FIVEX-769560 format. One record per residue (C-alpha): residue in three letters; x, y, z. Coordinates in steps of 0.25 Angstrom, whole numbers, plus 2048, in hexadecimal, padded with zeros to 3 digits. Layout:
<nubas>
ALAXYZ
...
</nubas>
This chain:
<nubas>
MET30F14EA8F
GLN31B145A8C
LYS32313FA98
PRO331145A99
VAL33D13CA96
ALA345139AA3
ASN35313EAA5
GLU35D13DAB0
ASN35B14BAB6
GLU35614BAC5
LYS34E157ACA
GLU35015AAD9
VAL344159AE2
LYS347161AEF
SER34315DAFD
VAL33A169AFD
ASP333165AF1
LEU32515FAF2
ILE32015BAE4
VAL310159AE4
SER307154AD9
LYS2F914FAD9
ALA2F2145ACF
ASP2E5140ACB
THR2E0132ACC
GLU2E812EABF
GLY2F5134AC4
ASN2F3141ABB
ILE2FA14DAC1
THR2F0158AC7
TYR2F9160ACF
VAL308163AD1
ASN30F16DADA
PRO31A177AD5
ILE32516EADB
PHE320163AD2
MET32016CAC6
LYS32E171AC9
ILE335164ACB
SER32D15CABF
GLY32F168AB5
TYR320167AB1
LYS316172AB2
GLN309170AB9
GLY301170AAC
GLU30A165AA6
LEU30715BAB1
TYR2F815DAB4
ASP2F0151AB0
MET2FD149AAC
PRO30013CAB2
HIS30A13CABD
SER311130AB6
MET31613BAAC
LEU32013EAB7
ARG324130AB9
HIS33312EAB7
PRO337122AAF
ASP33F11DABA
MET33311BAC3
PRO32E10DAC4
LYS31F10BAC1
VAL31D102ACD
ILE32010EAD7
PHE314115AD0
LYS30C109AD1
TYR30E108AE0
LEU30B116AE2
TRP2FE116ADA
GLU2F9109AE1
ASN2FB10FAEE
ILE2F611EAEC
GLN2E9118AE5
LYS2E7111AF2
GLY2E811EAFA
ASN2F611CAFF
ASP300127AFF
VAL30D122AF8
SER31B128AF9
SER325124AEE
TYR331128AE6
VAL32F12EAD8
LYS338132ACD
ASN33113CAC5
LEU333141AB7
CYS334150AB4
LYS330157AA8
ASP33E159AA3
GLY34114AAA5
SER34814CAB2
PHE344145ABF
TYR341147ACE
TRP34013DAD9
VAL33513FAE4
LEU32F137AF0
ALA320138AEB
THR314137AF5
VAL308134AEE
LYS2FA134AF4
MET2EB134AF0
ALA2E4140AF5
LYS2D513FAF8
ASN2CA149AF8
PRO2C314BB06
ASP2B8140B01
GLY2C3136AFF
SER2C3136AF0
PHE2D0137AE8
ARG2D5145AE6
ASN2E3143AE0
TYR2F113DAE1
MET2FB146AE8
SER30A144AE7
THR31414BAEF
ARG323149AEC
ARG32F14CAF3
ALA33E14BAF1
ILE34513EAF4
SER35313BAFA
GLU35F136AF2
ARG35E129AFA
ALA350127AF6
LYS35312BAE7
GLU35E120AE7
LYS356115AED
ILE349118AE6
SER350119AD8
ALA35610CADA
LEU349105ADE
TYR34210CAD2
LYS34C108AC8
ARG34B0FAACD
LEU33C0FAACC
LEU33C101ABE
GLU3460F6AB9
ILE33C0EBABE
GLU3300F2AB8
GLN3370F4AAA
SER33C0E5AAA
SER3300DEAB1
GLY3250E7AB3
VAL31E0EFABE
GLU3190E3AC6
ALA3280DEAC7
SER32C0EDACB
GLU3210ECAD6
GLN3260DFADB
GLU3340E6ADD
LEU32E0F2AE3
GLU3260E9AED
LYS3330E2AF0
PHE33A0EFAF3
LEU32F0F4AFC
GLN32F0E7B04
GLU33E0E8B06
ASN33B0F5B0C
GLY3300F1B15
VAL3250F8B0D
SER3170F1B0F
ASP30D0FCB0B
VAL30D10AB05
HIS30F110B12
SER31C109B14
PHE31F10CB06
ASN31E11BB08
GLN327119B15
LEU332112B0D
MET33111DB02
LEU333128B0D
GLU33E120B14
ILE34611FB07
ASN34612EB05
LYS34D130B12
</nubas>
């Protein structure tokens, strides 16, 4: 399936919407709920076994997903803002919480992501940060972008993934 071309149309995620997906060890989609399909514009069969990255909007800096994957693979839950790409090229913003689900014996089951609406304040603040990170990535690479993200996190008192998650929740108020 070919990735859509992004346009400037934003789809609304309502405060009552809860978008859910599950993925395998490689990040390929194994489950989506009806709200996910409604907002993204994809049918269930179009998404299964597709990499989650096909939903990545081009405005998203790679360093955000690097941070997310490094932490969830360690077993940490991570909450982060994501701008996703819809089938028709439109986009939607969410606060995604991603965690690793385990079987009763402790073995890996899947990655699960729940996504909720975000505030206009959060959208403005995060859009500006992501724009800056993306510009740095494009001019100097992901490592330079990672240094800029670390600077932002230090300025906001973030020392670990738990304080990162708390900052994300605070920004959404």
